[in-house]
C-alpha angles and dihedrals in degrees: 000000000000119000096236123040138164106216120203126233112281087015111178087238088065100034096046091072135057110260096248094040099051106131092207099051127061113227092236091063097041093108093053085064106026109047126203091247093061099260120134109209121219108263142204118230119197123173095352096308134095108242104171151332132265139197136186120242111183106310092335129087116219120205131207106195116194097173128066112251135195121249088248094054091046091051091049092051092047092049090048092050093048088055089056098043093048 
């Protein structure tokens, strides 16, 4: 599996597990991805863990990070997003 992925909303990687038993998502961030209204937000997977959510606004991708990342991880995400936006 790639080290950096943008997961779609309702991605099988998220839906294939019980919410509280998902090995990629820490329980304290569950409500950032799984909303109370039943939506599953598109997520950012880095190094085998979900570190935030994303959404597309026009031609830009907006990120909401809820986990502290290293400078190297942030740079990798930014380069990845620039490729998608361009």
